[in-house]
PASEBA-1860 file (N, C-alpha, C; in nm, 3 decimals):
! residues 90
1> MTAPAEKS> 0.098/-0.119/0.017/-0.015/-0.004/0.001/0.079/0.139/-0.011 ~ 0.038/0.219/-0.100/0.142/0.348/-0.077/0.053/0.457/-0.024 ~ 0.138/0.534/0.049/0.109/0.655/0.145/0.033/0.751/0.039 ~ -0.053/0.808/0.053/-0.087/0.944/-0.021/0.020/1.051/-0.034 ~ 0.033/1.098/-0.159/0.135/1.191/-0.173/0.106/1.327/-0.110 ~ 0.197/1.371/-0.035/0.177/1.487/0.043/0.182/1.624/-0.058 ~ 0.091/1.696/-0.026/0.060/1.814/-0.122/0.178/1.934/-0.116 ~ 0.204/1.972/-0.225/0.302/2.099/-0.223/0.247/2.200/-0.153
9> PEERLREK> 0.325/2.308/-0.102/0.298/2.425/-0.047/0.203/2.508/-0.143 ~ 0.239/2.487/-0.274/0.145/2.551/-0.375/0.010/2.503/-0.368 ~ -0.017/2.378/-0.363/-0.124/2.295/-0.374/-0.216/2.351/-0.242 ~ -0.141/2.324/-0.121/-0.216/2.386/-0.001/-0.267/2.531/-0.016 ~ -0.196/2.586/-0.051/-0.231/2.748/-0.060/-0.343/2.768/-0.155 ~ -0.334/2.697/-0.281/-0.440/2.689/-0.382/-0.578/2.651/-0.303 ~ -0.564/2.567/-0.234/-0.713/2.520/-0.149/-0.750/2.620/-0.070 ~ -0.632/2.681/0.014/-0.683/2.802/0.120/-0.751/2.904/0.046
17> LEPYPAEV> -0.701/2.923/-0.077/-0.770/3.073/-0.148/-0.909/3.025/-0.204 ~ -0.932/2.899/-0.220/-1.061/2.886/-0.302/-1.166/2.959/-0.272 ~ -1.212/2.974/-0.139/-1.316/3.037/-0.108/-1.323/3.200/-0.175 ~ -1.198/3.241/-0.188/-1.192/3.398/-0.202/-1.213/3.414/-0.356 ~ -1.262/3.538/-0.382/-1.267/3.572/-0.512/-1.145/3.582/-0.622 ~ -1.168/3.539/-0.748/-1.029/3.530/-0.840/-0.946/3.636/-0.824 ~ -1.010/3.776/-0.803/-0.899/3.867/-0.808/-0.810/3.864/-0.669 ~ -0.870/3.818/-0.542/-0.772/3.810/-0.449/-0.693/3.699/-0.461
25> QALVWDYR> -0.732/3.600/-0.515/-0.646/3.493/-0.537/-0.535/3.508/-0.617 ~ -0.540/3.608/-0.736/-0.426/3.660/-0.814/-0.331/3.735/-0.762 ~ -0.412/3.824/-0.637/-0.308/3.925/-0.581/-0.236/3.861/-0.487 ~ -0.267/3.747/-0.440/-0.182/3.677/-0.349/-0.057/3.610/-0.403 ~ -0.093/3.554/-0.533/0.004/3.478/-0.609/0.098/3.598/-0.659 ~ 0.034/3.707/-0.726/0.139/3.814/-0.744/0.230/3.867/-0.619 ~ 0.157/3.863/-0.534/0.256/3.894/-0.401/0.363/3.799/-0.344 ~ 0.336/3.690/-0.375/0.424/3.576/-0.364/0.550/3.580/-0.465
33> KAPAPELL> 0.521/3.635/-0.589/0.617/3.636/-0.671/0.709/3.761/-0.652 ~ 0.650/3.869/-0.615/0.722/4.003/-0.577/0.659/4.066/-0.462 ~ 0.697/4.057/-0.343/0.620/4.133/-0.237/0.626/4.263/-0.241 ~ 0.508/4.339/-0.230/0.506/4.481/-0.242/0.381/4.536/-0.165 ~ 0.421/4.652/-0.073/0.301/4.677/0.017/0.159/4.738/-0.053 ~ 0.173/4.775/-0.176/0.027/4.818/-0.228/-0.042/4.668/-0.278 ~ 0.018/4.570/-0.279/-0.039/4.452/-0.301/-0.101/4.396/-0.181 ~ -0.015/4.417/-0.066/-0.079/4.387/0.076/-0.213/4.466/0.116
41> ERITLGML> -0.198/4.588/0.081/-0.333/4.673/0.099/-0.452/4.619/0.030 ~ -0.428/4.572/-0.105/-0.539/4.519/-0.198/-0.590/4.380/-0.143 ~ -0.492/4.296/-0.097/-0.527/4.170/-0.047/-0.601/4.175/0.076 ~ -0.574/4.285/0.162/-0.644/4.305/0.289/-0.772/4.349/0.248 ~ -0.810/4.459/0.196/-0.910/4.497/0.153/-1.018/4.374/0.076 ~ -0.956/4.319/-0.009/-1.024/4.187/-0.067/-1.072/4.094/0.055 ~ -0.983/4.057/0.129/-1.029/3.965/0.248/-1.155/4.030/0.338 ~ -1.114/4.146/0.365/-1.240/4.227/0.430/-1.362/4.225/0.379
49> DYHGGEPF> -1.356/4.250/0.229/-1.473/4.256/0.162/-1.552/4.129/0.154 ~ -1.441/4.000/0.123/-1.504/3.895/0.142/-1.581/3.857/0.263 ~ -1.509/3.855/0.388/-1.563/3.836/0.510/-1.681/3.911/0.585 ~ -1.662/4.068/0.505/-1.762/4.159/0.560/-1.892/4.193/0.485 ~ -1.866/4.159/0.347/-2.003/4.175/0.237/-2.021/4.298/0.218 ~ -2.153/4.314/0.208/-2.217/4.447/0.185/-2.182/4.549/0.275 ~ -2.217/4.502/0.427/-2.185/4.602/0.533/-2.056/4.666/0.505 ~ -1.964/4.599/0.495/-1.829/4.647/0.450/-1.789/4.738/0.351
57> RAKFAEKG> -1.867/4.685/0.266/-1.839/4.776/0.104/-1.921/4.914/0.126 ~ -2.033/4.915/0.192/-2.093/5.037/0.209/-2.028/5.112/0.318 ~ -1.964/5.047/0.405/-1.905/5.170/0.512/-1.766/5.206/0.462 ~ -1.705/5.117/0.394/-1.580/5.141/0.318/-1.597/5.251/0.222 ~ -1.703/5.254/0.142/-1.724/5.365/0.039/-1.765/5.489/0.100 ~ -1.823/5.492/0.209/-1.866/5.598/0.290/-1.729/5.651/0.364 ~ -1.658/5.583/0.444/-1.549/5.631/0.515/-1.411/5.602/0.477 ~ -1.399/5.524/0.377/-1.268/5.490/0.328/-1.177/5.441/0.456
65> DQVLLVED> -1.073/5.483/0.438/-0.963/5.427/0.545/-1.006/5.441/0.714 ~ -1.089/5.527/0.707/-1.138/5.581/0.844/-1.249/5.457/0.887 ~ -1.284/5.375/0.818/-1.393/5.283/0.845/-1.337/5.189/1.006 ~ -1.433/5.177/1.085/-1.402/5.090/1.214/-1.444/4.944/1.198 ~ -1.372/4.850/1.209/-1.428/4.719/1.155/-1.522/4.679/1.268 ~ -1.495/4.694/1.389/-1.590/4.648/1.474/-1.716/4.745/1.512 ~ -1.703/4.877/1.525/-1.799/4.972/1.552/-1.893/4.976/1.415 ~ -1.822/5.009/1.307/-1.896/5.027/1.181/-1.933/4.921/1.121
73> VGFDSLAL> -1.856/4.810/1.096/-1.897/4.693/1.000/-1.949/4.579/1.090 ~ -1.922/4.563/1.221/-1.958/4.459/1.326/-1.884/4.330/1.317 ~ -1.764/4.362/1.290/-1.699/4.226/1.304/-1.636/4.223/1.465 ~ -1.660/4.098/1.479/-1.630/4.038/1.625/-1.484/4.007/1.624 ~ -1.439/3.970/1.758/-1.302/3.925/1.778/-1.275/3.805/1.698 ~ -1.378/3.720/1.695/-1.345/3.571/1.640/-1.333/3.608/1.484 ~ -1.413/3.694/1.419/-1.401/3.727/1.274/-1.244/3.745/1.261 ~ -1.201/3.872/1.328/-1.073/3.919/1.309/-0.959/3.828/1.314
81> VEISVHAE> -0.980/3.765/1.415/-0.883/3.638/1.425/-0.876/3.540/1.299 ~ -0.985/3.517/1.257/-1.005/3.421/1.160/-0.944/3.488/1.038 ~ -0.966/3.612/1.011/-0.894/3.683/0.891/-0.761/3.674/0.924 ~ -0.703/3.724/1.050/-0.562/3.730/1.079/-0.498/3.568/1.041 ~ -0.550/3.470/1.065/-0.498/3.349/1.053/-0.502/3.321/0.904 ~ -0.595/3.347/0.837/-0.590/3.336/0.685/-0.482/3.410/0.632 ~ -0.461/3.526/0.659/-0.383/3.623/0.591/-0.221/3.564/0.623 ~ -0.201/3.506/0.748/-0.069/3.451/0.791/-0.029/3.344/0.701
89> EF> -0.150/3.264/0.662/-0.115/3.147/0.573/-0.083/3.203/0.429 ~ -0.141/3.298/0.393/-0.094/3.335/0.250/0.043/3.377/0.229
END
């Protein structure tokens, strides 16, 4: 009996990125090729948009960088930890 082949880091990352929109996935791959602060900002906004949905989009459109994730959007500590853990994996 043969052991199942272990997945490569790229395969594992691809699986972790599956729930995110194609644009966020592409940004993560671009960042891995050539790290740049502006890509991190766009990845972070994409993750917040994915997790926050319409409430995040509406408040971000209104307040921009001044949006408060807990007070304005309603993120709780668990959601923020989840987003942080996902970001670390990217």
